[in-house]
Residue, then its C-alpha position, 0 to 999 in steps of 0.5 A: m922710485y918711478e921719478n922718471l914716470l910722469y902724470q901717472k900718480e895712481i900707478v906710481t903709488q900702487l907700484k911703490h907699494d907692491v915692489s916695496s912690500g914684496a907684493l908684486p907678482p912675478a907676471i904682470l901687465f902694463s896696459g893703456q893708451a900709446m904714449s902713457g908711460k908703460l914701457t918707462a915704468a916697465l924698465e924702471t920697475a926692472r931696476l928697482l927689483s935688482c937694486r939693493e939700496s933705496g931704490a932712488w933714481q939717482c942710486s949709485c949702485r953698480l945695478c942700478v947704473q946698468h939699468r939706467e943705462l939699459s946694459h944690465s945683463r940679466s933683464i930682456l927687452t923684446g918685442p916689435r916697436n918702431m924706436t926710430p921716431e924717438i931716436a931721431a927727436a932724441a938726436n935732435l935734441l943732442r944737437q941743440e943742447v949738448s949735455s950729459s942728460s941729452r946724451f943720456l936720453l939718446t943712450r936710452a932711446l938706441r938701447k931700447l932698439l939695440r936690446r931687441f938684438d941680444p944675442l940670446l934672442w937671436e940664438g938659432n936664427e942668427k942668419k936672419i940678421s947676418a946681413v945687418m951685423p955690421v950695422l949692429e956692431r957699428l951702432a952698439e960702439n957708437t952708442d957706448n961712446l956717447l956716454s964716454e965722450d966729452a960732453s961739451a964735444a959738438g960741431k960738424k964732426f959730432d953732427k956727422k956722428l949723430d946723422t950715422l946714429v940716426e941712419d944705422s938705427l933706421t936700417l936696423q929697425k927693418y930687421l926687427p920682426s913685426i911680431l914676436p917670434v916664438a923662438q925668442v919666447r923659447n930662448i928666454n924660457a931656457w935662459a930664465a930657467h937655467s941661467a945661474g942664480g943671484e941677481h933678479k931677472t926681469v923679462v919685458f914683452d913690449s907691443a904684447e899685442r903682437i904675439p902670435p898664437a904660437a908665441g902665445n902658447a909658448l909664453l903661457k908655459f913660461l907664465e904658468e911657472p916663472p922661474p924663481d928671482t924672475t919677473i915677466i912685464l907685458v906692455t900693451k896698448r890693446k889688451s883686448l887683442l891678448l889671449p884671455t889666457i894670457v891675460s888671466r895670468l897677469r895682474d894688470y896695471a892700468f895706465r890713464s891717458r895723459l891730459p894734453t897739459e901734462e903731454q906738453e909739459i913732458l915734451r917741454r921738460v924732456f925734449r925742450e919743445k915749446e909748440c907741440t901739445s901731443l906726444t903722438e904728433y911730436f913723434q909723428e914728426w920725427s917719422a920721416g914724414t911717412d905717417e901721413q903717406i901710409r895713413a892715406l894709402a890705408e884708407r885708400f886701401m880700405e875704400s878700394a876693398r869695397t869695390g874689389l879694385y886693387p889700388q896701383e899705389m900699393s906698389t910703393i910698399k915694397d918691403s916688411m917695414d913699409f907693410t908693418a906700417l900699413l898694417d899699424a895704420l889699418d889697425c887704427i882705421l878699423q878701431e876707429k870704425w868700431r868705436a863709431k858703430g859701438g861694436n862691430s860684428s866683423r871684428g874678430k875677422e878683421i882682427a884675425w886677417l891683420r894678424e895672419a898677415r903679420n904672421r905670414a910675413e914674419n915666419l913664412n917669408i911670403p912677398v909683401n904684394m902677395l899678402l896685400r892682395h890677399l888681405h884686400l880680397s879678405l876685407g872686401t868680403l865684408p859688408 
């Protein structure tokens, strides 16, 4: 149990006990800093709740095989998360080391993205992803082939396949909502309530801090009366941004930040990385080189808001993916400001403005440049 959750001994001990003894409640929260293993723990918990054997990581039962490959039909994964750095890093490892384990690592990374496009989640909103369906279908097929191909295959043709996988994942990522759509929560609720009994159902809401009020209210109804044989797991790096009424209905499992030496060992064991000592820095290197540029733009955005002069550089933010990345960078800058000041009377306004910007971009289809200018004016009203 939880053999793949490294350097979280206290959490592993607690989860093992709760799962084995049947003490795990139907609605739980995994909270803690980024890169602390929360999503890994959520996916492993889903596997263990379905397993009918011992729960060992290498269990060969049908349900465990499906869960390890993230193909189990009665598990749902949703929520905004940029999976492309992990996919690019796993593809790079597979180029260097063609093995069943490296193929498995890339398959998992790809399906962490693909599962967020399950038909159930998009029922009633298929038009929003109709343009990317050819890419989605090709990526799903190529991902399925990863584990079935000859494990020793390599060469230029194989490298081209990996290039296509990475490129398609970048394209698909742009269609992933930056906040959790209320329609997806309602679809999940209906599925969990009306799907046939039998195997255990698990729903993982990733990046739960990006649940807007409308989706939060729909989620509350789901949490109040979870259907039988269903476990709901929320994953967040910002517990303070969740609605208190949601948090009150969850048992919180707080993940600690890993030590630099522990992160270094994870990088060595999983990605064969010997130089980098930070998981965050490592994945930033696989973010198509945009993180530092986005951070610089966000800092310029904040500085110029005080003067009221809108920076021309914002013209480089052209689509929803760029806009979401900028909001993430602004969020980090504001967190640093709050910590430095030991509190901030304007914090509530700033959180609300960022959340409103995400919501308008996602649900109202307002042009990015208009949203940027409105946010710029709002931030300019603060001292």
